MITIVO-707249 format. One record per residue (C-alpha): residue in one letter; y, z, x. Coordinates in steps of 0.2 Angstrom, whole numbers, plus 5000, padded with zeros to 4 digits. Example, Ala and Ser with C-alpha at 12.3 -4.5 7.8 and 13.67 -1.06 7.14 Angstrom:
<nodes>
A497850395062;S499550365068;
</nodes>
This chain:
<nodes>
M519248805002;N517348835005;Q516548795022;R515648635016;M517248565009;K518248615024;R516948525035;L517048365024;A518948375026;E518848395044;L517748245046;A518948145036;D520448185047;A519448175063;G519948045076;E518147985077;R516448015068;I514647995075;I513647915061;L511847875060;G511547725049;L509847705041;M509047545034;S507347495027;G507247325020;T506047235009;S504747205023;V504447395022;D503747395039;A504947515048;L506547625048;D507947545057;L509247665065;A510947635072;L511947775080;C513747735079;K515447805085;V516747755072;S518547785071;G519947725059;H519547655042;G519747495032;I520247345042;N520747455056;T519047525059;E518347525077;L516447545080;E515447575096;L513547555094;L512847705105;H511047675101;S509847575090;G508047575087;S506647545074;R505247675070;P503747595061;F502947665046;D501247735046;P500147605037;N499647725023;V501547755019;R501847565019;N500347535007;Q501047664995;I502747574995;E501947404993;S500847474978;L502447524968;A503847414974;F504647284963;D503447334949;P504447374933;E502947454925;S502647584939;A502147754933;T503447894934;G502348014942;E501847894956;V503647854959;C504148044961;R502648074973;L503247924983;Q505047994983;A504348154991;V503248065004;L504647945010;S505948085011;A504848185022;T504348025032;W506147975035;T506648155040;E505248155053;L505647975060;I507548025061;L507148175071;E505948085082;Q507147945086;L508648065090;D507448165101;E506948005110;W508847955113;G509148135119;V510448165105;S510448335096;P510548325077;D512148435078;R513048295087;V512848185072;D514248205059;L513448095045;L511848015040;A512147855030;S510447815021;H510147655011;G508447715006;Q506947615001;T507247484987;L505847504974;L506647394960;H508147284958;Q508547204941;P510247124938;G510547114919;R511546954919;G512547004904;I510947024893;A510347194899;P511047334910;D511047304929;T509747424937;T509247464954;L508247604962;Q508147664980;L507047804985;V507247934999;D508248084993;G509948125002;D509748314998;R508048315007;L508648215022;A510148335023;A509048495022;G507748425034;T508948365047;G510348485045;I511548335044;L512848295031;T512048145022;L512747995011;S511447905001;D511147794985;F512547674989;R512147544976;Q512447644960;K514347644962;H514347454966;I513547434949;A514747554941;A516247454949;G515647304939;Y514447214951;E512547194952;G512147324966;A511847184978;P512347124991;L513247264999;A513447195016;P515047105011;L516047265010;A515647305028;D515647125034;L517547125029;I517947275039;L516947225054;F517147035055;A518646965047;H519646865059;P521446805058;T521146625063;E519346585061;S518446565044;R516746655046;Y515246655035;L514046795038;L512246745034;N510846875034;L509146815034;G508146965029;G506846975015;I508146905004;G509546805011;N511346845008;I513046765014;T514746835014;A516346715015;L517746775026;P519146645026;A520346655041;G521646795038;S520546895026;S521347065028;H521447155011;M520147275005;E519547174991;V517747134988;P517446964997;L516546814989;A514746844993;T513046804985;D511146814988;T510446644993;G508646674988;P507046714997;A507246715016;N505846795025;T504946885011;L503846745005;I503546675022;D502946845029;E501946875013;A501046715015;V500646745033;R499946915029;K498846855014;L498246695023;L498246725042;P497346895045;G498046985060;Y499846925058;D501247005049;Y502446855051;D502546685058;P503046705077;E504546595081;G503946485067;S502446425077;F501346395062;S502646325050;Q503346205063;N501646115063;G501446095045;E502145965032;V503246005018;I502345975001;E503745894991;P503045924974;L502746104977;L504546124984;E505246044968;R504246174958;F504946314969;L506746254967;A506546244948;H506546434948;P507846504936;F508746594950;F509246424957;Q509946364941;R511146524939;D512946524942;L513446594958;P513746734964;A512146814959;S510846934966;T508946934966;G507447014974;Q505647024976;E505447054957;E505746874956;F505146804972;S503446874975;W501746814981;S501046814963;W502446684959;V502046574975;H500146584970;R500546534952;E501546384958;M500246334970;L498846334957;A499946234945;E499846094958;G498046094956;Y497446084974;E497146184990;I498646185001;P498346205020;V499246365026;R500346285038;N500946165025;L501346305013;L502346395027;A503246235031;T503646225012;L504246405011;V505346375026;E506146225018;L506446325002;T507446455012;A508446315020;C508746225004;S509346384996;V510546425010;G511146245009;R511446254990;V512546414993;M513546335007;E513846184996;W514546294983;L515646394995;S516346225002;P516746295019;P518246225028;E518146115044;H517746215060;A517046365050;Q515746465059;I514146535052;Y513546695061;I511746735058;S510746905058;G509046965051;G507346925056;G507546735051;L508546715066;K506946735077;N506046595067;H506546445078;Y505846315065;L506846395051;M508446385062;E508046195065;R507846165046;L509546265043;A510446155055;C509745995046;R510346065029;L512046115036;P512645965046;G514345985054;L514246175053;K513946285069;L512546415068;R512746555079;P511846725082;L512946875077;S512846935094;E514146815099;I515446915090;G514847085098;V513547145085;D511647165088;P510847055074;D509347175073;A510447325071;K511747245059;E511147315042;A510947495049;I512747475056;L513347415039;F512847575031;A513747685044;I515247585040;L515047615021;A514847795024;N516347805035;E517447725022;T516847845009;V517247995020;A518847935029;G519447775020;E520247725004;G518847604999;W518947424991;F519747354975;N518647284962;R519047154950;D520047274939;R521047324954;K520247494954;R519747574971;F518047624974;V516947694988;L515047704989;G513747844991;K513248014985;I513648164997;S512248295001;F512648445011;P511448525023;M510748695022;E511748835030;
</nodes>
């Protein structure tokens, strides 16, 4: 056996693995990192978060991403150049963060890189499902010297799903409970929720779906209309606005909200251009605070729709992560839309909400290297991610 395969086999058999999970979401503002000690696999996985952090992107890099992201007409050459820029940027940020933590790269067994989503287009039975995440695993492995797993979403599609959401696969491993029915709601750019009925213990893909826009439209409206702000701090602007009901009705007429669930979506469908188009259709100027209040209500309505479909049992718990957790007004509106359900921060069950998504990719990588994976609808096992070996 050559040394690379031997090292991989040793990691699979090791009692524990040190895995650095990496995530950059649709806000494209920073790289989130979570250094985890992981042992076991499947529902017997145990995880200890050693460090977590976030490294902001240079504004020029962020502008390059935003100029191409979610545009199906992006030029191939520009995408390729952005691939090179992001791979180099992530390598630099990883090494800087490890240095800040006082962790040598040779102490890290695996990198687990989600990459930067550039396009996500579910085919919905009419066209092929497609998704594209930049940041090349081979370049990360070569630049950091760490064995790297990347490009997780392609196998999800190959296994018969839409490439999103991926969180449910790791949610099952981390959060299933023998007696408590749990719903894991992530309010990132796009919202998603995982249903884990009490006693979930089999490695089958849980029932899960995207809910629709969470923070992406709120943040974009703030950046466009409130210079100097990137988001609505604690919901301070939106809570002083009034919901424009005719505009909310237009938003809720979006085709995504008419589709059968589960379903996935992204910023290709929920963009500022769509918001602006619907605003113009109303035929009058909308004060920014009222627009923000309406967008918050859209998020709350979209989550309420999904929870009605899921029909949770009495005493079910909803555990929330993502940036939306910090928007106090959004949390108030969710509570109004979900009467009788308890909304709790994910920290109450031992996971930092800010680190959750990076942690999830560490779990997915651990399952690929050391586990047996999940069963799809055809009862075939699958794991996620492509393996890239470092230079020797």
